[in-house]
C-alpha positions in Angstrom: 0.0 0.0 0.0 2.8 2.4 0.7 4.1 1.9 -2.8 0.9 3.1 -4.3 -0.7 5.5 -1.9 1.8 7.2 0.4 1.7 11.0 -0.2 5.4 11.4 0.3 7.4 10.5 -2.9 10.6 9.7 -0.9 8.7 7.0 1.0 7.3 5.5 -2.2 10.8 5.6 -3.8 12.4 4.0 -0.8 9.7 1.2 -0.8 10.2 0.6 -4.5 14.0 0.3 -4.0 13.7 -2.0 -1.0 11.1 -4.3 -2.7 13.1 -4.5 -5.9 16.3 -5.3 -3.9 14.6 -8.1 -2.0 12.9 -9.5 -5.1 16.3 -9.5 -6.9 18.0 -11.4 -4.2 15.2 -13.9 -3.5 12.1 -13.8 -5.7 10.2 -16.2 -3.5 9.8 -13.5 -0.8 7.8 -11.1 -3.0 4.3 -11.8 -4.3 3.1 -11.2 -7.8 0.7 -8.6 -6.6 3.6 -6.6 -5.0 5.6 -6.8 -8.2 2.6 -5.5 -10.1 2.3 -2.6 -7.6 5.9 -1.8 -8.6 4.8 -2.1 -12.2 2.1 0.5 -11.6 4.7 3.0 -10.6 6.2 3.2 -14.1 3.5 5.6 -14.9 4.2 7.9 -11.9 4.6 11.6 -12.3 7.9 11.4 -10.5 10.7 10.7 -12.8 12.8 9.1 -10.1 10.0 6.8 -9.1 9.5 5.8 -12.8 13.2 5.2 -13.2 13.6 3.1 -10.1 10.5 1.0 -10.8 11.7 0.4 -14.4 15.2 -0.4 -13.4 14.2 -2.7 -10.6 11.7 -4.6 -12.7 14.1 -5.0 -15.6 16.8 -6.4 -13.3 14.3 -8.8 -11.7 13.0 -9.9 -15.1 16.4 -10.6 -16.4 17.6 -12.6 -13.4 14.5 -14.5 -12.5 12.8 -15.0 -15.9 15.1 -14.6 -18.9 18.2 -16.3 -17.5 16.3 -19.5 -16.3 14.4 -19.7 -19.5 17.5 -19.4 -21.7 19.8 -21.6 -19.5 19.3 -24.7 -21.8 19.8 -22.6 -24.9 23.0 -21.2 -23.6 24.3 -24.6 -22.6 23.6 -25.9 -26.1 26.1 -23.4 -27.6 26.3 -22.6 -31.3 24.7 -25.9 -32.3 21.7 -25.8 -30.0 18.8 -27.8 -31.4 15.9 -25.8 -32.6 13.6 -27.8 -30.4 15.3 -26.5 -27.2 15.1 -22.9 -28.5 11.4 -23.3 -29.3 10.7 -24.8 -25.9 12.4 -21.8 -24.3 10.4 -19.4 -26.3 7.0 -21.0 -26.1 7.2 -23.5 -23.2 5.0 -22.9 -20.1 6.7 -22.5 -16.8 6.0 -21.5 -13.3 7.7 -18.2 -14.0 5.1 -17.1 -16.5 2.5 -15.8 -14.1 4.9 -13.9 -11.9 7.2 -12.3 -14.5 5.9 -12.5 -18.1 3.9 -9.3 -17.8 7.0 -7.2 -16.9 8.4 -6.8 -20.5 5.0 -5.6 -21.7 4.7 -3.1 -18.9 8.2 -1.8 -19.5 7.6 -1.2 -23.2 4.2 0.4 -22.5 5.9 3.1 -20.4 7.8 4.2 -23.5 4.6 5.8 -24.7 4.0 7.8 -21.6 4.5 11.6 -21.9 7.4 13.1 -19.8 
């Protein structure tokens, strides 16, 4: 709630940074709803709040979603079978619900004014 409704921007910014740091270190400690609350801050009027939310989400997405999905592709090297690549791109995983929305949200913020 602090992330979305506290009237003091410095409190919201601090909460965003702390949640993102915790999620980056151990994603099991942070719920999907809390990550989505961070995602809602990418449309904030505060540039610092937007930047911190975007940066934090991008780092979390990379570490906890992209790297695990591409682990088998990377281990396959230059001759990785196409089946493994297709599975990485289209396969369902437990990560989908928690992280798959982040890329869309980050790209959507590119259309915000200011």
